[in-house]
C-alpha positions as CSV (number, residue, x, y, z in Angstrom):
1,H,-58.7,-173.8,70.8
2,D,-58.3,-170.5,71.5
3,Q,-55.1,-170.1,69.6
4,N,-57.0,-171.7,66.6
5,C,-60.0,-169.3,66.7
6,H,-57.9,-166.2,67.0
7,L,-55.8,-167.1,63.9
8,L,-58.9,-167.8,62.0
9,D,-60.4,-164.5,62.9
10,R,-57.5,-162.7,62.0
11,R,-57.2,-164.5,58.8
12,Q,-61.0,-163.5,57.9
13,T,-60.2,-159.8,59.0
14,R,-57.1,-159.6,56.5
15,L,-59.5,-161.2,53.8
16,Q,-61.8,-158.3,54.4
17,R,-59.2,-155.6,54.5
18,D,-57.7,-156.8,51.2
19,Q,-61.2,-157.4,49.2
20,P,-62.4,-153.7,47.9
21,S,-65.4,-152.8,49.5
22,C,-68.6,-152.8,47.1
23,W,-69.3,-149.2,47.1
24,A,-65.8,-148.9,46.0
25,T,-66.1,-151.1,43.4
26,H,-69.3,-149.4,42.3
27,L,-67.4,-146.1,42.4
28,K,-64.7,-147.4,40.1
29,F,-67.4,-148.8,37.7
30,N,-69.2,-145.3,37.5
31,R,-66.0,-143.5,36.9
32,A,-65.3,-145.6,33.9
33,T,-68.7,-145.2,32.4
34,I,-68.6,-141.6,33.0
35,T,-64.9,-141.3,31.4
36,S,-66.0,-143.5,28.6
37,K,-69.0,-141.3,28.0
38,R,-67.0,-137.7,28.2
39,F,-64.0,-139.0,26.3
40,P,-65.0,-141.7,23.6
41,E,-62.0,-143.5,22.0
42,P,-60.7,-141.4,18.8
43,E,-62.0,-142.5,15.6
44,S,-59.6,-144.0,12.8
45,D,-58.4,-142.1,10.1
46,A,-60.1,-143.7,7.5
47,E,-63.5,-143.2,9.5
48,S,-62.9,-139.3,10.0
49,I,-61.8,-138.9,6.2
50,N,-65.1,-140.9,5.2
51,D,-67.1,-138.3,8.0
52,H,-65.7,-135.0,7.0
53,V,-64.4,-135.4,3.4
54,K,-66.8,-135.6,0.7
55,T,-65.7,-138.2,-2.4
56,G,-67.2,-138.8,-5.5
57,V,-67.8,-136.7,-9.0
58,G,-70.3,-134.3,-7.0
59,G,-70.2,-130.4,-6.0
60,W,-68.1,-128.3,-8.0
61,L,-66.3,-131.6,-9.4
62,G,-69.6,-132.6,-10.8
63,L,-70.2,-128.9,-12.2
64,L,-67.0,-129.1,-14.0
65,V,-67.9,-132.5,-15.6
66,V,-71.1,-131.3,-17.0
67,G,-69.7,-128.1,-18.2
68,L,-67.2,-130.3,-19.9
69,V,-69.7,-132.8,-21.4
70,F,-72.6,-130.5,-22.2
71,L,-72.5,-126.9,-21.2
72,G,-69.2,-126.2,-22.9
73,P,-70.0,-127.5,-26.2
74,L,-73.3,-126.3,-26.5
75,L,-72.6,-122.6,-25.4
76,G,-69.7,-122.6,-28.0
77,A,-71.7,-123.8,-30.7
78,G,-74.5,-121.4,-30.1
79,R,-72.0,-118.8,-29.5
80,I,-70.1,-119.1,-32.8
81,Y,-73.2,-119.7,-34.6
82,A,-74.6,-116.5,-33.5
83,D,-71.5,-114.6,-34.5
84,I,-71.5,-115.9,-38.0
85,L,-74.9,-115.0,-38.2
86,A,-74.7,-111.5,-37.0
87,A,-71.3,-110.8,-39.0
88,E,-73.8,-111.7,-42.1
89,N,-76.4,-109.7,-41.4
90,Q,-74.5,-106.9,-40.9
91,T,-72.7,-107.5,-43.9
92,P,-74.3,-109.6,-46.5
93,E,-71.4,-109.4,-49.1
94,L,-69.7,-112.0,-47.2
95,L,-72.1,-114.7,-48.3
96,N,-70.4,-113.9,-51.9
97,I,-66.9,-114.0,-50.7
98,A,-65.0,-117.6,-50.9
99,R,-62.7,-116.7,-48.1
100,W,-65.6,-116.1,-45.9
101,A,-66.8,-119.6,-46.6
102,Q,-63.2,-120.9,-45.8
103,F,-63.1,-119.2,-42.6
104,K,-66.5,-120.7,-41.6
105,T,-65.1,-124.0,-42.5
106,S,-61.7,-123.4,-40.6
107,S,-63.7,-122.2,-37.4
108,W,-66.2,-125.3,-37.2
109,W,-63.6,-127.7,-37.6
110,C,-61.2,-125.8,-34.9
111,F,-64.1,-125.7,-32.9
112,A,-65.3,-129.8,-33.4
113,V,-61.9,-130.7,-32.1
114,I,-62.0,-128.6,-28.9
115,C,-65.3,-130.3,-28.5
116,L,-63.9,-133.5,-28.9
117,I,-61.4,-132.8,-26.2
118,S,-64.0,-131.2,-24.0
119,I,-66.2,-134.3,-23.9
120,S,-63.5,-137.0,-23.6
121,T,-61.9,-135.1,-21.0
122,G,-65.4,-134.8,-19.2
123,L,-66.3,-138.7,-19.6
124,R,-62.8,-139.6,-18.5
125,L,-62.9,-137.3,-15.4
126,Y,-66.2,-138.9,-14.4
127,S,-65.2,-142.8,-14.9
128,S,-61.7,-142.7,-13.7
129,R,-60.2,-142.7,-10.4
130,R,-56.5,-142.1,-11.6
131,M,-54.9,-139.2,-10.4
132,A,-53.2,-139.1,-14.0
133,I,-56.5,-137.6,-15.0
134,I,-56.3,-134.3,-13.0
135,N,-53.3,-133.6,-14.9
136,Q,-54.6,-134.1,-18.4
137,T,-58.0,-132.2,-17.5
138,I,-55.6,-129.2,-16.2
139,L,-53.8,-129.6,-19.9
140,A,-57.2,-129.6,-21.6
141,L,-58.5,-126.6,-20.0
142,W,-55.6,-124.9,-21.1
143,V,-55.9,-126.2,-24.6
144,M,-59.3,-125.7,-24.9
145,G,-59.4,-122.1,-23.3
146,P,-56.2,-119.8,-24.4
147,V,-54.9,-122.1,-26.9
148,G,-58.4,-122.4,-28.8
149,V,-59.2,-119.0,-28.5
150,F,-55.7,-117.9,-30.1
151,V,-56.4,-120.3,-33.1
152,M,-59.8,-119.4,-33.7
153,N,-59.4,-115.4,-33.3
154,V,-55.7,-114.8,-34.6
155,A,-54.7,-117.8,-36.1
156,I,-57.1,-118.8,-38.6
157,P,-58.2,-115.0,-39.4
158,I,-54.4,-114.4,-40.2
159,A,-54.7,-117.5,-42.8
160,V,-57.9,-116.9,-44.1
161,F,-57.6,-112.9,-44.7
162,G,-54.2,-111.8,-43.5
163,K,-55.3,-109.8,-40.4
164,T,-56.9,-110.3,-37.2
165,L,-58.4,-108.1,-34.5
166,P,-56.7,-105.2,-32.9
167,M,-54.1,-106.2,-30.5
168,P,-55.9,-104.9,-27.3
169,E,-59.1,-106.5,-28.4
170,T,-57.3,-110.0,-28.6
171,I,-55.5,-109.5,-25.5
172,A,-58.7,-109.5,-23.8
173,I,-60.0,-112.3,-25.4
174,L,-57.3,-114.1,-24.5
175,L,-57.3,-113.2,-21.0
176,S,-61.1,-114.1,-20.7
177,A,-60.2,-117.3,-21.9
178,S,-57.5,-117.9,-19.7
179,L,-59.6,-117.0,-16.5
180,P,-61.9,-120.2,-16.4
181,A,-58.9,-122.5,-17.1
182,F,-57.0,-120.7,-14.3
183,V,-60.0,-121.3,-11.6
184,W,-61.0,-124.5,-12.5
185,S,-57.1,-125.7,-12.7
186,W,-56.5,-124.4,-8.9
187,Y,-59.6,-125.9,-7.9
188,L,-58.1,-129.1,-9.1
189,L,-55.0,-129.2,-7.6
190,K,-56.5,-127.7,-4.1
191,S,-59.6,-129.7,-3.4
192,K,-60.0,-132.2,-0.7
193,R,-62.8,-134.0,-2.8
194,V,-60.2,-134.5,-5.7
195,Q,-57.6,-135.5,-3.7
196,Y,-59.5,-138.1,-1.9
197,T,-61.8,-139.1,-5.5
198,Y,-58.6,-139.9,-7.8
199,I,-56.1,-141.9,-5.3
200,L,-54.9,-144.6,-7.6
C-alpha cells in the first residue's frame, strides 16, 4: 500500500511539472496579444494599392478630360474668332478679298477637325479602361498641338496667300503648341493613377 501511494505521488508531481503554470500561460497570451498589436499582419498588395493609389478619372486626369472635351474647343474657337475680328478691324479691305474668305473657311474647317479629335479623345479617355487609349491620346495631343498649329499657321496661309509668318514667329508658335503636348504625354506615361485606371 505504501508503494502504491508513493507511485501515485510521483505521478501527480510529474503531471504538475509537465503542465504549464497559470501565470506562464497568461504571460504567453499577453505576449502574443502585444505582438499582434505592435506588429500587425501585412496587408495584401491589392489592399495596399487601393489604399495608397488613387484610381479613376479624377485629379489631373480629370482636368485633361475636361480640357479635351470643353476647354480646348471653347478657348480655341474664341481665340480664332478674336484673331479674325482683330485682323478685319485693323484692315477692313480684307472683307473685299476673296482669298481672305477662303482663308477663314479653311481655318474654321481645320479647327473643326481638331475639335472633333479633341472631343472624341476626351470621351474615350473618360469611358474606356483600356491601356491602348493612352497611346491614342498621346498621338491626338501631338496632332492637335504642333501638327494642327503648323497646318493653320503655315500650310493654309501658304496655300491661300503664298506666304506665311516670319520664321522666328512660326518657330515660337510651334514650340508653344508643343509644350502642352509634351507635358500631358509625360503625365500619361508616368502617372500611377493612369497606370492603375487603364489596366485592360
